[in-house]
N, C-alpha and C positions, 0 to 999 in steps of 0.2 A: 474232255470236260463234261461234267454232269451239272446241269443248270436246274435248280429247284427253287427258283425265286420268281416264278411266273406271275405272281400277284403284284410284284413291283413293276415288272415290264416283261414283255415277251420278245423273242427273237423275230425280227421282221421276215415275213414269208417272201421268198424270192419273187413270186408272181405279183405280190403287192408292190414290191420295189420296182419291178419292171413296168408296171402300169403307171407308177408315179413318174418314172424317167421318160416314158413315151409321151405322156401328156405334157410334161415340162418342156420337152424338146419340140414337139409338133404343135401343141395348142397353148402357146405361151402368151397369147394376146389377152388384153383385159376384156372380160365378157361384157362390160358396160360400154365398150367402144362401138361406134355405129358402123365401122367398116366391116367388110365381109369376113375378115379373119376373126374379129371380135364376135360376130354373129355365130360362127362355127363353134367358138369356145362356149358361148352362151347355150347353144343347143346341147353340147356335151355335158355342161353343168346341169341343165334341166333333166337330161337323161339319168345322170347320177342320182339326182334327187328322187326321180320316179322309181328307180331301182331300190334305193334305200327304203322308200315308203312301202314298196311291195314286200321286201324282206321283213319289215317290222309290222306289216299288216295295218298300215295307217294311210292317211291321205298325203299326197306329195307336198301340199302347202303347210303341212305340220312338221316338216323336217327343216331344222336349222343346223347348218354345218358350223362347227365350232373348232377350237384349238385343243379340246380335250375335256377331261372330267372336271378339273378345277374351275375352268371357265363356265362350263355347263351348269355346275351346281350353284355358282355365284349368280349367274344370269337368272336361274330359276328362283332362287330364294330371295335375293335382293330385289330382283325384278318384280316378283309377286308382292313383296312387302311394300315397295315404294308405290306401286300402282294402286294398291287397295288399302293403303293406310288410313284413308278417310272412313273406311267401312269398319276397320278394327286394326289393332296393333298387337294381336296375340298370335304366336306361332308355336306349334308343337313339333318337337323332334325327339331324338333319343340320346341317351348318354354314350352310345357306342358308334356315333357317326364318324365318317372319314373327316380328317381335319378341314377339308374344303367346305364341308357343311357345318361342322362344329364351330369353326372359327368365323364363318360367315354369320352364324347366329349370334356369336359373341359380339361381333362388330355391330349388328343391328341393335343389340342391347344398349350400346353406347348412344344410339340414336333415339332411344326411348321405347323400343319395342319390348314386349313382355314375352320371354321364351320359356316354355315348359320343356324340360329335358326328362323324358320318361325313363324310369329305371328298367333294368332287365334282370332276368333270373340267371342262374348259373349256366344255363344253355345259351345265354345271349339273346333271349327273346323278350319282347315287351308283353305286357298284359293288355289284351284288347279291352277289358273292362276299365282299366286305368286310363286308356286312351279315350274311351267314351266319356268318362268322368271329367277329363281335362278340357273337353270342348266347351267353349262358352260362346256368348253372343258376339264377342269381338274376335273370335278365332278366324283367321283368314287363310292359314296354310298349315298343312301337315307335311313334314319332310322326313322320310324314312328310307334308310339304306335297305336294299333287297338282300344282298349277301354281304355280311361283314367282312372287311378286308383282312382282319387279323384272325378271327375265330372261324370264319366260314359259316356262321349261324345264318339261317334263313328266316326272315320276318314274314308274318302272315299277311302278305300283301292283299290277297283277296278279301279277307275280313276287314282290313283297314279301308280298302276301297269301298266296300259296302257301307261302312259307317260314314265315310266322307260323302257318299252319294245322298245320304239323308240330310245333308246340309249343303244345299245348292250354291251358297255363296262362299263355300270353303274349297280351296284348291288342294290337290294331293300331288306331291312331288316324290318321285322315287329315284334314288341313286342306284342305277343298275350297272355300274362300271364293272363290278366283279361278277355279276350274274350272267352277263351277256355271253351266249354261246355255251353255257354250262347248266343254268337253271332257267327253264323257259318262263317267259312272262308275257302274257297277252295283254297289251296295253288297253284295248277296248273293254275286254271282259272284266278287267280288274279296276276299272274306273280311274285310271291314271290320267292326270291332266298335264303333267310335266315329267320328263324322264331323261336322265343323263347317261351318255355312253362315251367310251374312250377307245380310240383306235389302237394304241400301243399295248392294250391289255389283251388284244385278240390277234396278235401277230401283224398288226398294222404299224403305221408310222407314228412316232411322237409328234405332237402338234396337230393331231386330227381327232375329230369327235363329232357327235351329233347330240343336239338337244331336241327332244320331241316336245312340241308345244301344241296341245289340242287347239283346234281351230276356234273353239269358243273361249279359249283362255287368253286373257290379256295380261302382259307383264310390261313393266317399265324398262326401256332399253338402257343398258349400261354404257353403250357406245352410240354416239350420235355422229352423223356425217352424211354419207351418200345414200342412206336408206336401203342398203342391201339387206338380204335375209328378212324380208317382211318388216324392214325398218327396225328390227330388233338387234341386229349386229352389223352396224355400218363398217365398211372397209372393203378394199378390193378382195374379191373372192379367191380363195386358195383352191382353184379348180383341180389341180393335180392332187392335192391332199384329199379333196372330197372323193375323187375317183378311187384313190387308194383306200380310203375308208370304206367305201362301198365294196371294193374287192375283198378286203379283209372280212367284212361283215358276211358276204356271201360264202366265203371259204369256211368261216367258223360255224355258220349255220349248217353247212354240209357235213362238217366233222361232228357236230353235235348230234345230227340225225344218225350218222353211221357208226360213231365210236363212243357214245356216251357211256354205254355199258362197260367198256374196257376201262374208261377213266374211273368209274365208280369201283371197279374191281381192283385197280391199282391202289386207289385211296384206302379201300377196306383192308387190303393186304398190308399196306404200310401202317395203318392205324393199329391193327392187331399186333404187328411186330413191335411197335413202340410201346404198347401197353405191357408187353411181356419182357421188356428190357429193364434191367435193374436200374433204379434211380431215376426213371423217367415217368412223368405224369402227363397224360394226354388231356388237354383242356377242351379240345373241339368236341362238340356233341355228335352222337351217332348219326343224326339226321341232317348233318350239315351239307354244304355244297361239295361236289365231287373232287375239288382240286386243292382245298386248303386244309392243312392240319397244323394246329397249334399245340405245342407241348412244352413242358418245363423240365429242367434238370436242377432241382433245388440244391444250393450249395456250390454251384458253378457260376462262372461269369459267361453269359451268352456270347459276348464279343470275342472271348478267348476261344470258345468252341468254334465259332464261325471262322476265325483266322486259322485254326488248326485244320478245319475241313478245307479251307481255301488253299492250303498248302498241298492238298491232294487233288486240286482242281474240282472241288465240289462246292457249290454255292447255294447257301440258304440265307435266311434273314432273321431278324428279330421281330420288330413291329412293322407297321406300315412304313414304306420307304420315305414317306413325307415326314415321319417322326422318329425314324430309326436312330438318328444321331442324338436324340435326347436320352440322357443316361438314367432317368428315373424309371419307376415301374410303368408297365403298360397301363394307360388310361382305360383301355377296353377291358382287360382282365380284372382290374380293380373294380370297374363298374359291374362286372359279373359276380362280384363277391369273393374272388380268389384272394388268398392272403398274400402278404408282401413277398414272401419267399418265392412263391410261384410267379407273381407278377413281375419280379425283377430278373427272373431266370428263364423267361419264355423265349422260345424259338419258333419260327414258322417255316414250314415246307409247303410250297405251292407247285402243283403239277401242271403239265400241259398235255395235250393229246399226243405229243411226240415222246413223252416220258415212257421208258420201258421198265419192265420188272427187273431186268439186269441192273439198270441204273439204281433202282430203289434198293436192291440187295447190296450193291457196292456202297451206297450211302449209309445204310444201316450198320455195316461192318465198320466203316470209317468213324461213324458217330460213337459206336461202342468203344472203339479204341481211343478216341479223343476223350471220352468221359473217364476211362480208366487212367489214361495218362495225366489228365488234369488232377485227379484225386491223389495220384502218386506224388505229383509235384507239391501239392498242398500239404501232404503228410510230412 
């Protein structure tokens, strides 16, 4: 099997799975229980939080363990909006956000919030000048994806953070689900107040994640109850999931340090080969993240190509997995200014640190055969 859909999810690392099983078996008590077993679990949970903070370069009380990217994004955006709505009801985001951000903002519009969706250029990047112009006296939040999940485009987070810092009452949220472990992001130096991470994108478990909440930042809790997680996320803590998340975070940070050059090399090799393939148009910019390539084969149906590759045990995707079953054109590519033929025929390949050049070559050959076969059938 050749798996090239790592932006949708990754294969769980065996070490991560072992850590989850060990904690689930041995440290199964509720960390809020006052007996000694509960105390042991609480200590383990505290240690996991400390380790996560060290790996991300932040304070341990700024780590909130979540169930993944969608929850983290909703907590950050809706929590910021509800907490600070008396100060203002204007939020700035972009036209190419992940559905969990885009739809959260659409939901807030129904509650009377004013949302500015910044346009992007063909490389999938916003204009910093347009961002500056969009900020008003009632702006309370900027929410921007670091690495776009379909295009791989990288937003100028440092410049955005510098702008946000000039407006002390304005919060800056970053969706770093796709960037974690591939494109470095220093939360402190980039002026980030809120940041979302997901475990299953870094060979961790589904249902695990982290929301970074700067200690000076206040958000309204979406869950009320026992006041766990700084009273921002009530509910019995998923200690085994938190330990597994930290294990995955540590492993991906190690891989990033040791193998990032090889990941870029594989991406560049694949991108060049696709550009030289007849009938293929590469949509991803040259300076994109090292693991995502978006390309189109105008005149073909992407779902047919995907099924043909699947018959060879090769797995790629179209759009974000959260919107891949929608049959219209890609919202992201349309926002970047691509025409409909390109937007409805787009495919996405997403690599991991485990992807080999041999697998890439086998995929390229299978793709070329699939395109030829499709065109022959259509003739």
